[in-house]
N, CA and C atoms of all chains as a GROMACS GRO file, in nm:
protein
  492
    1MET      N    1   2.029  -0.991  -0.773
    1MET     CA    2   2.134  -0.919  -0.799
    1MET      C    3   2.162  -0.842  -0.665
    2ALA      N    4   2.238  -0.822  -0.625
    2ALA     CA    5   2.282  -0.720  -0.509
    2ALA      C    6   2.426  -0.685  -0.464
    3LYS      N    7   2.450  -0.617  -0.404
    3LYS     CA    8   2.636  -0.527  -0.438
    3LYS      C    9   2.617  -0.500  -0.246
    4VAL      N   10   2.738  -0.624  -0.208
    4VAL     CA   11   2.708  -0.597  -0.055
    4VAL      C   12   2.854  -0.523  -0.057
    5LYS      N   13   2.874  -0.444   0.051
    5LYS     CA   14   2.999  -0.350   0.086
    5LYS      C   15   3.009  -0.412   0.281
    6ILE      N   16   3.182  -0.445   0.259
    6ILE     CA   17   3.207  -0.553   0.358
    6ILE      C   18   3.283  -0.440   0.444
    7TYR      N   19   3.307  -0.441   0.540
    7TYR     CA   20   3.445  -0.338   0.585
    7TYR      C   21   3.472  -0.442   0.765
    8VAL      N   22   3.618  -0.464   0.713
    8VAL     CA   23   3.695  -0.568   0.776
    8VAL      C   24   3.780  -0.428   0.865
    9THR      N   25   3.747  -0.483   1.024
    9THR     CA   26   3.904  -0.386   1.063
    9THR      C   27   3.938  -0.480   1.210
   10LEU      N   28   4.072  -0.451   1.200
   10LEU     CA   29   4.138  -0.457   1.341
   10LEU      C   30   4.056  -0.473   1.453
   11ARG      N   31   4.027  -0.549   1.536
   11ARG     CA   32   3.976  -0.604   1.662
   11ARG      C   33   4.053  -0.432   1.748
   12GLU      N   34   3.997  -0.365   1.870
   12GLU     CA   35   4.060  -0.306   1.920
   12GLU      C   36   4.200  -0.334   2.006
   13SER      N   37   4.194  -0.464   2.036
   13SER     CA   38   4.256  -0.486   2.137
   13SER      C   39   4.388  -0.541   2.017
   14VAL      N   40   4.396  -0.530   1.875
   14VAL     CA   41   4.494  -0.548   1.800
   14VAL      C   42   4.586  -0.447   1.758
   15LEU      N   43   4.718  -0.458   1.800
   15LEU     CA   44   4.827  -0.326   1.731
   15LEU      C   45   4.792  -0.323   1.606
   16ASP      N   46   4.784  -0.195   1.548
   16ASP     CA   47   4.807  -0.230   1.416
   16ASP      C   48   4.924  -0.123   1.328
   17PRO      N   49   5.020  -0.240   1.338
   17PRO     CA   50   5.172  -0.120   1.304
   17PRO      C   51   5.133  -0.088   1.151
   18GLN      N   52   5.048  -0.118   1.057
   18GLN     CA   53   5.040   0.003   0.938
   18GLN      C   54   4.990   0.111   0.996
   19GLY      N   55   4.921   0.110   1.032
   19GLY     CA   56   4.819   0.222   1.118
   19GLY      C   57   4.927   0.351   1.153
   20SER      N   58   5.010   0.255   1.280
   20SER     CA   59   5.109   0.348   1.329
   20SER      C   60   5.222   0.398   1.181
   21ALA      N   61   5.242   0.335   1.110
   21ALA     CA   62   5.317   0.402   1.046
   21ALA      C   63   5.266   0.504   0.956
   22VAL      N   64   5.152   0.526   0.906
   22VAL     CA   65   5.084   0.594   0.857
   22VAL      C   66   5.071   0.712   0.947
   23GLN      N   67   5.030   0.688   1.067
   23GLN     CA   68   4.978   0.822   1.157
   23GLN      C   69   5.157   0.878   1.180
   24GLY      N   70   5.258   0.816   1.193
   24GLY     CA   71   5.412   0.829   1.207
   24GLY      C   72   5.425   0.898   1.074
   25SER      N   73   5.413   0.897   0.928
   25SER     CA   74   5.424   0.967   0.814
   25SER      C   75   5.351   1.068   0.838
   26LEU      N   76   5.192   1.076   0.873
   26LEU     CA   77   5.162   1.204   0.883
   26LEU      C   78   5.210   1.314   0.972
   27ALA      N   79   5.260   1.247   1.100
   27ALA     CA   80   5.325   1.332   1.202
   27ALA      C   81   5.452   1.395   1.147
   28LYS      N   82   5.493   1.380   1.058
   28LYS     CA   83   5.648   1.413   1.010
   28LYS      C   84   5.622   1.521   0.886
   29MET      N   85   5.508   1.495   0.822
   29MET     CA   86   5.430   1.558   0.752
   29MET      C   87   5.392   1.698   0.827
   30GLY      N   88   5.364   1.670   0.962
   30GLY     CA   89   5.289   1.832   1.024
   30GLY      C   90   5.188   1.796   1.061
   31TYR      N   91   5.099   1.676   1.012
   31TYR     CA   92   4.977   1.686   1.050
   31TYR      C   93   4.958   1.641   1.216
   32ASN      N   94   4.987   1.675   1.266
   32ASN     CA   95   5.002   1.626   1.433
   32ASN      C   96   4.897   1.661   1.539
   33GLU      N   97   4.748   1.692   1.468
   33GLU     CA   98   4.654   1.650   1.547
   33GLU      C   99   4.561   1.526   1.498
   34VAL      N  100   4.642   1.463   1.454
   34VAL     CA  101   4.588   1.318   1.405
   34VAL      C  102   4.675   1.211   1.505
   35THR      N  103   4.592   1.200   1.547
   35THR     CA  104   4.600   1.120   1.746
   35THR      C  105   4.620   0.924   1.677
   36ASP      N  106   4.526   0.917   1.592
   36ASP     CA  107   4.537   0.768   1.586
   36ASP      C  108   4.515   0.763   1.439
   37VAL      N  109   4.544   0.637   1.378
   37VAL     CA  110   4.503   0.597   1.269
   37VAL      C  111   4.488   0.406   1.235
   38ARG      N  112   4.367   0.367   1.207
   38ARG     CA  113   4.382   0.247   1.218
   38ARG      C  114   4.345   0.213   1.048
   39ILE      N  115   4.397   0.101   1.047
   39ILE     CA  116   4.342   0.051   0.868
   39ILE      C  117   4.318  -0.082   0.857
   40GLY      N  118   4.192  -0.078   0.778
   40GLY     CA  119   4.136  -0.206   0.737
   40GLY      C  120   4.165  -0.233   0.606
   41LYS      N  121   4.018  -0.306   0.566
   41LYS     CA  122   3.986  -0.380   0.414
   41LYS      C  123   3.839  -0.306   0.393
   42TYR      N  124   3.816  -0.290   0.289
   42TYR     CA  125   3.759  -0.218   0.213
   42TYR      C  126   3.647  -0.303   0.128
   43LEU      N  127   3.560  -0.409   0.117
   43LEU     CA  128   3.559  -0.538   0.028
   43LEU      C  129   3.387  -0.459  -0.070
   44GLU      N  130   3.389  -0.499  -0.229
   44GLU     CA  131   3.274  -0.449  -0.269
   44GLU      C  132   3.256  -0.570  -0.338
   45VAL      N  133   3.110  -0.637  -0.317
   45VAL     CA  134   3.116  -0.801  -0.357
   45VAL      C  135   2.965  -0.782  -0.449
   46GLN      N  136   2.972  -0.853  -0.565
   46GLN     CA  137   2.882  -0.850  -0.625
   46GLN      C  138   2.813  -0.984  -0.611
   47ILE      N  139   2.664  -0.992  -0.555
   47ILE     CA  140   2.650  -1.100  -0.573
   47ILE      C  141   2.465  -1.128  -0.683
   48GLY      N  142   2.524  -1.262  -0.751
   48GLY     CA  143   2.396  -1.258  -0.866
   48GLY      C  144   2.262  -1.349  -0.792
   49ASP      N  145   2.202  -1.427  -0.859
   49ASP     CA  146   2.056  -1.483  -0.796
   49ASP      C  147   2.130  -1.578  -0.750
   50SER      N  148   2.050  -1.579  -0.634
   50SER     CA  149   2.082  -1.744  -0.577
   50SER      C  150   2.020  -1.757  -0.486
   51GLU      N  151   1.943  -1.910  -0.416
   51GLU     CA  152   1.879  -1.955  -0.367
   51GLU      C  153   1.864  -1.904  -0.186
   52ARG      N  154   2.001  -1.910  -0.170
   52ARG     CA  155   2.015  -1.896  -0.070
   52ARG      C  156   2.021  -1.732   0.032
   53ASN      N  157   2.012  -1.705   0.112
   53ASN     CA  158   1.986  -1.626   0.185
   53ASN      C  159   2.066  -1.496   0.211
   54ILE      N  160   2.092  -1.387   0.173
   54ILE     CA  161   2.185  -1.339   0.110
   54ILE      C  162   2.291  -1.286   0.270
   55ASP      N  163   2.248  -1.278   0.372
   55ASP     CA  164   2.268  -1.244   0.507
   55ASP      C  165   2.370  -1.371   0.552
   56GLU      N  166   2.308  -1.461   0.519
   56GLU     CA  167   2.364  -1.617   0.571
   56GLU      C  168   2.488  -1.630   0.466
   57LEU      N  169   2.512  -1.610   0.347
   57LEU     CA  170   2.561  -1.616   0.226
   57LEU      C  171   2.726  -1.523   0.249
   58VAL      N  172   2.676  -1.377   0.327
   58VAL     CA  173   2.754  -1.327   0.339
   58VAL      C  174   2.837  -1.343   0.471
   59LYS      N  175   2.780  -1.365   0.547
   59LYS     CA  176   2.860  -1.396   0.684
   59LYS      C  177   2.941  -1.528   0.661
   60GLU      N  178   2.895  -1.649   0.585
   60GLU     CA  179   2.978  -1.750   0.582
   60GLU      C  180   3.133  -1.740   0.494
   61MET      N  181   3.078  -1.623   0.387
   61MET     CA  182   3.178  -1.606   0.300
   61MET      C  183   3.315  -1.541   0.415
   62CYS      N  184   3.236  -1.468   0.488
   62CYS     CA  185   3.337  -1.368   0.575
   62CYS      C  186   3.415  -1.470   0.679
   63GLU      N  187   3.330  -1.538   0.701
   63GLU     CA  188   3.412  -1.611   0.809
   63GLU      C  189   3.509  -1.708   0.769
   64LYS      N  190   3.473  -1.787   0.645
   64LYS     CA  191   3.569  -1.903   0.599
   64LYS      C  192   3.692  -1.786   0.512
   65LEU      N  193   3.679  -1.730   0.458
   65LEU     CA  194   3.756  -1.651   0.351
   65LEU      C  195   3.769  -1.492   0.407
   66LEU      N  196   3.689  -1.476   0.441
   66LEU     CA  197   3.734  -1.301   0.372
   66LEU      C  198   3.827  -1.210   0.510
   67THR      N  199   3.787  -1.279   0.609
   67THR     CA  200   3.816  -1.195   0.763
   67THR      C  201   3.883  -1.319   0.825
   68ASN      N  202   3.973  -1.259   0.926
   68ASN     CA  203   4.034  -1.377   1.015
   68ASN      C  204   3.968  -1.324   1.162
   69THR      N  205   3.886  -1.386   1.158
   69THR     CA  206   3.804  -1.368   1.294
   69THR      C  207   3.873  -1.353   1.431
   70VAL      N  208   3.995  -1.394   1.430
   70VAL     CA  209   4.086  -1.391   1.552
   70VAL      C  210   4.120  -1.249   1.616
   71ILE      N  211   4.131  -1.212   1.495
   71ILE     CA  212   4.228  -1.026   1.486
   71ILE      C  213   4.154  -0.947   1.394
   72GLU      N  214   4.015  -0.974   1.380
   72GLU     CA  215   3.928  -0.930   1.256
   72GLU      C  216   3.801  -0.914   1.336
   73ASP      N  217   3.738  -0.813   1.268
   73ASP     CA  218   3.613  -0.763   1.311
   73ASP      C  219   3.548  -0.760   1.157
   74TYR      N  220   3.414  -0.761   1.163
   74TYR     CA  221   3.339  -0.749   1.024
   74TYR      C  222   3.222  -0.661   1.008
   75ARG      N  223   3.170  -0.559   0.945
   75ARG     CA  224   3.005  -0.535   0.964
   75ARG      C  225   3.011  -0.532   0.780
   76TYR      N  226   2.865  -0.596   0.782
   76TYR     CA  227   2.850  -0.508   0.598
   76TYR      C  228   2.716  -0.427   0.564
   77GLU      N  229   2.721  -0.374   0.447
   77GLU     CA  230   2.554  -0.366   0.413
   77GLU      C  231   2.509  -0.441   0.249
   78VAL      N  232   2.415  -0.476   0.229
   78VAL     CA  233   2.350  -0.494   0.144
   78VAL      C  234   2.293  -0.406   0.031
   79GLU      N  235   2.315  -0.359  -0.049
   79GLU     CA  236   2.212  -0.278  -0.133
   79GLU      C  237   2.195  -0.368  -0.228
   80GLU      N  238   2.034  -0.334  -0.264
   80GLU     CA  239   1.989  -0.427  -0.343
   80GLU      C  240   2.006  -0.400  -0.485
   81ALA      N  241   2.023  -0.441  -0.600
   81ALA     CA  242   1.967  -0.381  -0.708
   81ALA      C  243   1.868  -0.477  -0.827
   82ASN      N  244   1.843  -0.438  -0.944
   82ASN     CA  245   1.746  -0.497  -0.983
   82ASN      C  246   1.804  -0.610  -1.085
   83MET      N  247   3.789   1.727   1.826
   83MET     CA  248   3.797   1.550   1.829
   83MET      C  249   3.732   1.540   1.689
   84ALA      N  250   3.751   1.488   1.646
   84ALA     CA  251   3.684   1.400   1.546
   84ALA      C  252   3.725   1.277   1.453
   85LYS      N  253   3.633   1.171   1.447
   85LYS     CA  254   3.670   1.052   1.358
   85LYS      C  255   3.619   1.052   1.221
   86VAL      N  256   3.720   1.020   1.142
   86VAL     CA  257   3.692   1.011   1.041
   86VAL      C  258   3.755   0.892   0.962
   87LYS      N  259   3.583   0.854   0.842
   87LYS     CA  260   3.617   0.725   0.809
   87LYS      C  261   3.675   0.749   0.663
   88ILE      N  262   3.785   0.702   0.600
   88ILE     CA  263   3.772   0.739   0.487
   88ILE      C  264   3.803   0.607   0.383
   89TYR      N  265   3.737   0.558   0.314
   89TYR     CA  266   3.712   0.461   0.171
   89TYR      C  267   3.790   0.526   0.047
   90VAL      N  268   3.906   0.419   0.039
   90VAL     CA  269   3.972   0.399  -0.085
   90VAL      C  270   3.985   0.327  -0.168
   91THR      N  271   3.938   0.331  -0.306
   91THR     CA  272   3.880   0.238  -0.375
   91THR      C  273   3.968   0.245  -0.526
   92LEU      N  274   3.972   0.104  -0.594
   92LEU     CA  275   4.042   0.158  -0.696
   92LEU      C  276   3.927   0.240  -0.796
   93ARG      N  277   4.015   0.282  -0.905
   93ARG     CA  278   3.915   0.369  -0.989
   93ARG      C  279   3.828   0.258  -1.075
   94GLU      N  280   3.742   0.239  -1.105
   94GLU     CA  281   3.655   0.131  -1.209
   94GLU      C  282   3.695   0.098  -1.319
   95SER      N  283   3.840   0.210  -1.338
   95SER     CA  284   3.939   0.123  -1.481
   95SER      C  285   4.018   0.036  -1.468
   96VAL      N  286   4.032   0.076  -1.321
   96VAL     CA  287   4.175   0.002  -1.308
   96VAL      C  288   4.145  -0.128  -1.261
   97LEU      N  289   4.253  -0.274  -1.318
   97LEU     CA  290   4.237  -0.420  -1.283
   97LEU      C  291   4.230  -0.439  -1.120
   98ASP      N  292   4.178  -0.477  -1.061
   98ASP     CA  293   4.226  -0.520  -0.918
   98ASP      C  294   4.253  -0.663  -0.892
   99PRO      N  295   4.367  -0.710  -0.951
   99PRO     CA  296   4.444  -0.847  -0.946
   99PRO      C  297   4.414  -0.911  -0.782
  100GLN      N  298   4.390  -0.850  -0.677
  100GLN     CA  299   4.393  -0.915  -0.560
  100GLN      C  300   4.210  -0.926  -0.532
  101GLY      N  301   4.093  -0.861  -0.604
  101GLY     CA  302   4.003  -0.909  -0.596
  101GLY      C  303   3.953  -1.016  -0.674
  102SER      N  304   4.016  -1.030  -0.786
  102SER     CA  305   4.008  -1.123  -0.914
  102SER      C  306   4.044  -1.270  -0.830
  103ALA      N  307   4.153  -1.315  -0.727
  103ALA     CA  308   4.199  -1.388  -0.656
  103ALA      C  309   4.077  -1.407  -0.549
  104VAL      N  310   4.059  -1.328  -0.482
  104VAL     CA  311   3.977  -1.388  -0.402
  104VAL      C  312   3.857  -1.411  -0.456
  105GLN      N  313   3.766  -1.342  -0.596
  105GLN     CA  314   3.666  -1.398  -0.660
  105GLN      C  315   3.690  -1.551  -0.695
  106GLY      N  316   3.811  -1.573  -0.751
  106GLY     CA  317   3.811  -1.684  -0.756
  106GLY      C  318   3.834  -1.842  -0.670
  107SER      N  319   3.898  -1.741  -0.545
  107SER     CA  320   3.893  -1.856  -0.431
  107SER      C  321   3.746  -1.878  -0.420
  108LEU      N  322   3.672  -1.786  -0.341
  108LEU     CA  323   3.476  -1.780  -0.346
  108LEU      C  324   3.422  -1.885  -0.491
  109ALA      N  325   3.466  -1.899  -0.578
  109ALA     CA  326   3.429  -1.978  -0.683
  109ALA      C  327   3.471  -2.107  -0.657
  110LYS      N  328   3.592  -2.107  -0.624
  110LYS     CA  329   3.634  -2.304  -0.564
  110LYS      C  330   3.564  -2.328  -0.461
  111MET      N  331   3.569  -2.250  -0.392
  111MET     CA  332   3.456  -2.289  -0.258
  111MET      C  333   3.336  -2.311  -0.292
  112GLY      N  334   3.267  -2.302  -0.406
  112GLY     CA  335   3.114  -2.321  -0.442
  112GLY      C  336   3.081  -2.170  -0.455
  113TYR      N  337   3.097  -2.077  -0.405
  113TYR     CA  338   3.034  -1.931  -0.372
  113TYR      C  339   3.019  -1.896  -0.542
  114ASN      N  340   2.957  -1.988  -0.662
  114ASN     CA  341   2.956  -1.910  -0.757
  114ASN      C  342   2.828  -1.779  -0.801
  115GLU      N  343   2.761  -1.761  -0.723
  115GLU     CA  344   2.720  -1.662  -0.717
  115GLU      C  345   2.764  -1.507  -0.749
  116VAL      N  346   2.884  -1.511  -0.681
  116VAL     CA  347   2.965  -1.406  -0.665
  116VAL      C  348   3.051  -1.379  -0.805
  117THR      N  349   2.985  -1.202  -0.869
  117THR     CA  350   3.018  -1.237  -1.005
  117THR      C  351   3.148  -1.137  -0.999
  118ASP      N  352   3.175  -1.038  -0.871
  118ASP     CA  353   3.241  -0.961  -0.895
  118ASP      C  354   3.332  -0.957  -0.799
  119VAL      N  355   3.480  -0.856  -0.696
  119VAL     CA  356   3.504  -0.860  -0.598
  119VAL      C  357   3.589  -0.745  -0.643
  120ARG      N  358   3.565  -0.616  -0.561
  120ARG     CA  359   3.677  -0.521  -0.579
  120ARG      C  360   3.725  -0.523  -0.428
  121ILE      N  361   3.836  -0.508  -0.406
  121ILE     CA  362   3.882  -0.464  -0.278
  121ILE      C  363   3.997  -0.355  -0.248
  122GLY      N  364   3.934  -0.230  -0.128
  122GLY     CA  365   3.997  -0.099  -0.120
  122GLY      C  366   4.035  -0.138  -0.015
  123LYS      N  367   4.096   0.021   0.041
  123LYS     CA  368   4.125   0.003   0.225
  123LYS      C  369   4.015   0.083   0.263
  124TYR      N  370   3.978   0.098   0.400
  124TYR     CA  371   3.938   0.130   0.496
  124TYR      C  372   4.008   0.208   0.601
  125LEU      N  373   3.969   0.307   0.633
  125LEU     CA  374   4.107   0.428   0.705
  125LEU      C  375   4.018   0.460   0.838
  126GLU      N  376   4.016   0.515   0.945
  126GLU     CA  377   3.973   0.528   1.041
  126GLU      C  378   4.047   0.642   1.094
  127VAL      N  379   4.060   0.732   1.088
  127VAL     CA  380   4.161   0.813   1.127
  127VAL      C  381   4.088   0.956   1.258
  128GLN      N  382   4.158   0.950   1.372
  128GLN     CA  383   4.129   1.012   1.476
  128GLN      C  384   4.187   1.148   1.469
  129ILE      N  385   4.108   1.240   1.456
  129ILE     CA  386   4.201   1.401   1.465
  129ILE      C  387   4.140   1.491   1.568
  130GLY      N  388   4.239   1.517   1.630
  130GLY     CA  389   4.229   1.614   1.758
  130GLY      C  390   4.215   1.785   1.736
  131ASP      N  391   4.207   1.867   1.823
  131ASP     CA  392   4.160   2.016   1.794
  131ASP      C  393   4.282   2.047   1.712
  132SER      N  394   4.176   2.153   1.598
  132SER     CA  395   4.281   2.206   1.510
  132SER      C  396   4.249   2.330   1.424
  133GLU      N  397   4.301   2.449   1.432
  133GLU     CA  398   4.231   2.561   1.366
  133GLU      C  399   4.223   2.514   1.214
  134ARG      N  400   4.224   2.393   1.186
  134ARG     CA  401   4.223   2.402   1.018
  134ARG      C  402   4.090   2.320   1.025
  135ASN      N  403   4.022   2.397   0.904
  135ASN     CA  404   3.887   2.327   0.876
  135ASN      C  405   3.930   2.180   0.801
  136ILE      N  406   3.823   2.084   0.875
  136ILE     CA  407   3.851   1.924   0.893
  136ILE      C  408   3.832   1.879   0.718
  137ASP      N  409   3.739   1.916   0.655
  137ASP     CA  410   3.742   1.892   0.515
  137ASP      C  411   3.853   1.886   0.439
  138GLU      N  412   3.925   2.050   0.451
  138GLU     CA  413   4.060   2.099   0.389
  138GLU      C  414   4.177   1.975   0.457
  139LEU      N  415   4.170   1.974   0.588
  139LEU     CA  416   4.266   1.886   0.622
  139LEU      C  417   4.281   1.743   0.535
  140VAL      N  418   4.104   1.687   0.583
  140VAL     CA  419   4.147   1.523   0.560
  140VAL      C  420   4.168   1.539   0.384
  141LYS      N  421   4.132   1.656   0.304
  141LYS     CA  422   4.127   1.614   0.179
  141LYS      C  423   4.292   1.603   0.132
  142GLU      N  424   4.358   1.665   0.227
  142GLU     CA  425   4.509   1.747   0.161
  142GLU      C  426   4.570   1.599   0.189
  143MET      N  427   4.516   1.544   0.332
  143MET     CA  428   4.610   1.431   0.349
  143MET      C  429   4.612   1.301   0.272
  144CYS      N  430   4.432   1.300   0.229
  144CYS     CA  431   4.387   1.193   0.129
  144CYS      C  432   4.519   1.197   0.007
  145GLU      N  433   4.525   1.334  -0.022
  145GLU     CA  434   4.584   1.344  -0.171
  145GLU      C  435   4.754   1.343  -0.174
  146LYS      N  436   4.779   1.371  -0.034
  146LYS     CA  437   4.904   1.364  -0.034
  146LYS      C  438   5.008   1.254   0.005
  147LEU      N  439   4.904   1.169   0.085
  147LEU     CA  440   4.959   1.034   0.125
  147LEU      C  441   4.893   0.914   0.137
  148LEU      N  442   4.760   0.959   0.178
  148LEU     CA  443   4.652   0.842   0.195
  148LEU      C  444   4.598   0.730   0.044
  149THR      N  445   4.620   0.828  -0.061
  149THR     CA  446   4.546   0.780  -0.189
  149THR      C  447   4.675   0.792  -0.278
  150ASN      N  448   4.699   0.712  -0.418
  150ASN     CA  449   4.729   0.732  -0.525
  150ASN      C  450   4.565   0.822  -0.616
  151THR      N  451   4.628   0.910  -0.596
  151THR     CA  452   4.505   0.966  -0.682
  151THR      C  453   4.490   0.907  -0.834
  152VAL      N  454   4.596   0.894  -0.895
  152VAL     CA  455   4.603   0.849  -1.040
  152VAL      C  456   4.540   0.709  -1.045
  153ILE      N  457   4.494   0.616  -0.942
  153ILE     CA  458   4.440   0.536  -0.975
  153ILE      C  459   4.322   0.486  -0.899
  154GLU      N  460   4.334   0.536  -0.790
  154GLU     CA  461   4.236   0.538  -0.692
  154GLU      C  462   4.159   0.675  -0.605
  155ASP      N  463   4.048   0.637  -0.605
  155ASP     CA  464   3.921   0.716  -0.576
  155ASP      C  465   3.906   0.718  -0.404
  156TYR      N  466   3.814   0.802  -0.363
  156TYR     CA  467   3.824   0.810  -0.195
  156TYR      C  468   3.685   0.916  -0.161
  157ARG      N  469   3.668   0.844  -0.061
  157ARG     CA  470   3.547   0.938  -0.004
  157ARG      C  471   3.534   0.895   0.163
  158TYR      N  472   3.498   1.011   0.202
  158TYR     CA  473   3.481   0.991   0.367
  158TYR      C  474   3.396   1.100   0.427
  159GLU      N  475   3.357   1.018   0.574
  159GLU     CA  476   3.260   1.058   0.664
  159GLU      C  477   3.300   1.125   0.774
  160VAL      N  478   3.285   1.248   0.809
  160VAL     CA  479   3.293   1.277   0.937
  160VAL      C  480   3.215   1.249   1.061
  161GLU      N  481   3.278   1.202   1.168
  161GLU     CA  482   3.180   1.162   1.247
  161GLU      C  483   3.295   1.236   1.401
  162GLU      N  484   3.177   1.361   1.446
  162GLU     CA  485   3.254   1.439   1.549
  162GLU      C  486   3.210   1.394   1.651
  163ALA      N  487   3.282   1.375   1.766
  163ALA     CA  488   3.280   1.355   1.894
  163ALA      C  489   3.309   1.461   1.966
  164ASN      N  490   3.317   1.424   2.124
  164ASN     CA  491   3.345   1.587   2.197
  164ASN      C  492   3.465   1.593   2.259
   0.00000   0.00000   0.00000
Protein backbone atom coordinates (compact mmCIF):
# COMPACT_ATOMS: atom_id res chain seq x y z
CA MET A 1 0.00 0.00 0.00
CA ALA A 2 1.55 3.28 -1.07
CA LYS A 3 0.46 6.83 -1.68
CA VAL A 4 2.08 8.45 -4.69
CA LYS A 5 2.08 12.20 -5.26
CA ILE A 6 2.50 13.11 -8.90
CA TYR A 7 3.23 16.65 -10.11
CA VAL A 8 2.59 17.35 -13.78
CA THR A 9 3.88 20.62 -15.21
CA LEU A 10 4.00 22.12 -18.66
CA ARG A 11 7.49 22.13 -20.14
CA GLU A 12 9.34 25.43 -19.87
CA SER A 13 9.10 26.04 -23.61
CA VAL A 14 5.31 25.59 -23.73
CA LEU A 15 3.03 28.60 -23.34
CA ASP A 16 0.60 28.46 -20.42
CA PRO A 17 -2.49 30.50 -21.29
CA GLN A 18 -4.29 29.43 -18.10
CA GLY A 19 -1.36 30.67 -16.03
CA SER A 20 -1.25 33.94 -17.97
CA ALA A 21 -4.95 34.46 -17.37
CA VAL A 22 -4.52 33.93 -13.63
CA GLN A 23 -1.55 36.32 -13.58
CA GLY A 24 -3.67 38.89 -15.43
CA SER A 25 -6.47 38.54 -12.90
CA LEU A 26 -4.05 38.87 -9.99
CA ALA A 27 -2.60 42.02 -11.58
CA LYS A 28 -6.08 43.51 -11.94
CA MET A 29 -6.68 42.76 -8.27
CA GLY A 30 -3.55 44.75 -7.40
CA TYR A 31 -1.02 41.95 -7.00
CA ASN A 32 1.51 43.51 -9.33
CA GLU A 33 4.42 41.79 -7.60
CA VAL A 34 3.39 38.49 -9.22
CA THR A 35 5.63 38.14 -12.27
CA ASP A 36 4.71 34.66 -13.50
CA VAL A 37 2.15 31.94 -12.89
CA ARG A 38 2.38 28.40 -14.27
CA ILE A 39 -0.40 25.92 -13.63
CA GLY A 40 -0.03 22.17 -13.54
CA LYS A 41 -1.77 19.15 -12.10
CA TYR A 42 -1.27 17.44 -8.78
CA LEU A 43 -2.42 13.84 -8.41
CA GLU A 44 -2.63 11.68 -5.31
CA VAL A 45 -2.75 8.02 -6.27
CA GLN A 46 -3.27 5.17 -3.80
CA ILE A 47 -1.67 1.95 -4.95
CA GLY A 48 -2.45 -1.36 -3.29
CA ASP A 49 -0.14 -4.36 -3.04
CA SER A 50 1.37 -5.23 -6.38
CA GLU A 51 3.97 -7.67 -7.64
CA ARG A 52 5.45 -4.92 -9.76
CA ASN A 53 8.05 -2.39 -8.79
CA ILE A 54 6.28 0.79 -7.79
CA ASP A 55 8.59 3.17 -9.68
CA GLU A 56 8.16 1.19 -12.86
CA LEU A 57 4.40 1.13 -12.37
CA VAL A 58 4.10 4.87 -11.72
CA LYS A 59 6.32 5.82 -14.67
CA GLU A 60 4.31 3.57 -16.97
CA MET A 61 0.98 5.06 -15.83
CA CYS A 62 2.35 8.59 -16.20
CA GLU A 63 3.63 7.97 -19.69
CA LYS A 64 0.62 6.04 -20.95
CA LEU A 65 -2.22 8.05 -19.47
CA LEU A 66 -1.53 10.71 -16.89
CA THR A 67 0.72 13.06 -18.80
CA ASN A 68 1.31 14.19 -22.35
CA THR A 69 5.06 13.82 -22.53
CA VAL A 70 5.30 16.00 -25.63
CA ILE A 71 4.33 19.11 -23.69
CA GLU A 72 4.42 18.05 -20.03
CA ASP A 73 7.01 16.94 -17.50
CA TYR A 74 6.25 14.98 -14.37
CA ARG A 75 7.87 14.09 -11.11
CA TYR A 76 6.58 12.00 -8.26
CA GLU A 77 7.14 11.07 -4.65
CA VAL A 78 6.25 7.71 -3.13
CA GLU A 79 5.01 7.65 0.45
CA GLU A 80 4.88 4.13 1.76
CA ALA A 81 2.06 3.32 4.13
CA ASN A 82 1.51 0.09 6.04
CA MET B 1 12.12 37.46 -5.51
CA ALA B 2 10.53 34.19 -4.46
CA LYS B 3 9.05 31.14 -6.11
CA VAL B 4 5.96 29.81 -4.39
CA LYS B 5 4.60 26.32 -5.02
CA ILE B 6 0.92 26.04 -4.25
CA TYR B 7 -0.94 22.72 -4.01
CA VAL B 8 -4.72 22.88 -4.24
CA THR B 9 -6.67 19.73 -3.39
CA LEU B 10 -10.33 18.91 -3.05
CA ARG B 11 -11.42 18.44 0.55
CA GLU B 12 -11.67 14.82 1.68
CA SER B 13 -15.43 14.99 1.87
CA VAL B 14 -15.86 16.26 -1.70
CA LEU B 15 -16.38 13.80 -4.55
CA ASP B 16 -13.76 13.91 -7.30
CA PRO B 17 -15.37 12.79 -10.57
CA GLN B 18 -12.22 13.58 -12.58
CA GLY B 19 -10.16 11.38 -10.26
CA SER B 20 -12.74 8.59 -10.49
CA ALA B 21 -12.66 8.77 -14.29
CA VAL B 22 -8.88 8.48 -14.30
CA GLN B 23 -9.02 5.56 -11.87
CA GLY B 24 -11.60 3.87 -14.14
CA SER B 25 -9.35 4.35 -17.17
CA LEU B 26 -6.34 2.97 -15.32
CA ALA B 27 -8.40 -0.07 -14.26
CA LYS B 28 -9.43 -0.69 -17.88
CA MET B 29 -5.77 -0.52 -18.85
CA GLY B 30 -5.03 -3.27 -16.32
CA TYR B 31 -3.78 -1.19 -13.38
CA ASN B 32 -6.10 -2.81 -10.88
CA GLU B 33 -3.75 -2.10 -7.98
CA VAL B 34 -4.73 1.59 -8.11
CA THR B 35 -7.39 2.02 -5.44
CA ASP B 36 -7.94 5.76 -5.49
CA VAL B 37 -7.03 8.83 -7.54
CA ARG B 38 -7.59 12.43 -6.46
CA ILE B 39 -6.73 15.28 -8.78
CA GLY B 40 -5.79 18.76 -7.71
CA LYS B 41 -3.93 21.76 -9.05
CA TYR B 42 -0.30 22.67 -8.73
CA LEU B 43 0.73 26.29 -9.23
CA GLU B 44 4.17 27.84 -9.48
CA VAL B 45 4.01 31.55 -8.76
CA GLN B 46 6.97 33.93 -9.10
CA ILE B 47 6.72 36.89 -6.78
CA GLY B 48 8.95 39.93 -7.16
CA ASP B 49 10.07 42.24 -4.40
CA SER B 50 7.19 43.39 -2.26
CA GLU B 51 6.77 45.41 0.89
CA ARG B 52 4.28 42.87 2.12
CA ASN B 53 4.92 39.68 4.04
CA ILE B 54 5.03 36.84 1.58
CA ASP B 55 2.94 34.42 3.65
CA GLU B 56 0.23 37.02 4.07
CA LEU B 57 0.33 37.78 0.34
CA VAL B 58 0.12 34.12 -0.73
CA LYS B 59 -2.72 33.31 1.68
CA GLU B 60 -4.68 36.32 0.48
CA MET B 61 -4.24 35.39 -3.20
CA CYS B 62 -5.21 31.78 -2.49
CA GLU B 63 -8.33 32.76 -0.60
CA LYS B 64 -9.46 35.50 -2.98
CA LEU B 65 -8.75 33.89 -6.34
CA LEU B 66 -6.73 30.71 -6.55
CA THR B 67 -8.87 28.34 -4.50
CA ASN B 68 -12.50 27.80 -3.63
CA THR B 69 -12.20 27.37 0.11
CA VAL B 70 -15.65 25.83 0.39
CA ILE B 71 -14.53 22.69 -1.43
CA GLU B 72 -10.76 23.00 -1.65
CA ASP B 73 -7.79 23.00 0.68
CA TYR B 74 -4.41 24.47 -0.14
CA ARG B 75 -0.87 24.36 1.12
CA TYR B 76 2.20 26.10 -0.17
CA GLU B 77 5.97 26.21 0.02
CA VAL B 78 8.06 29.33 -0.43
CA GLU B 79 11.42 28.97 -2.15
CA GLU B 80 13.44 32.14 -1.82
CA ALA B 81 15.62 33.06 -4.74
CA ASN B 82 18.06 35.94 -4.98
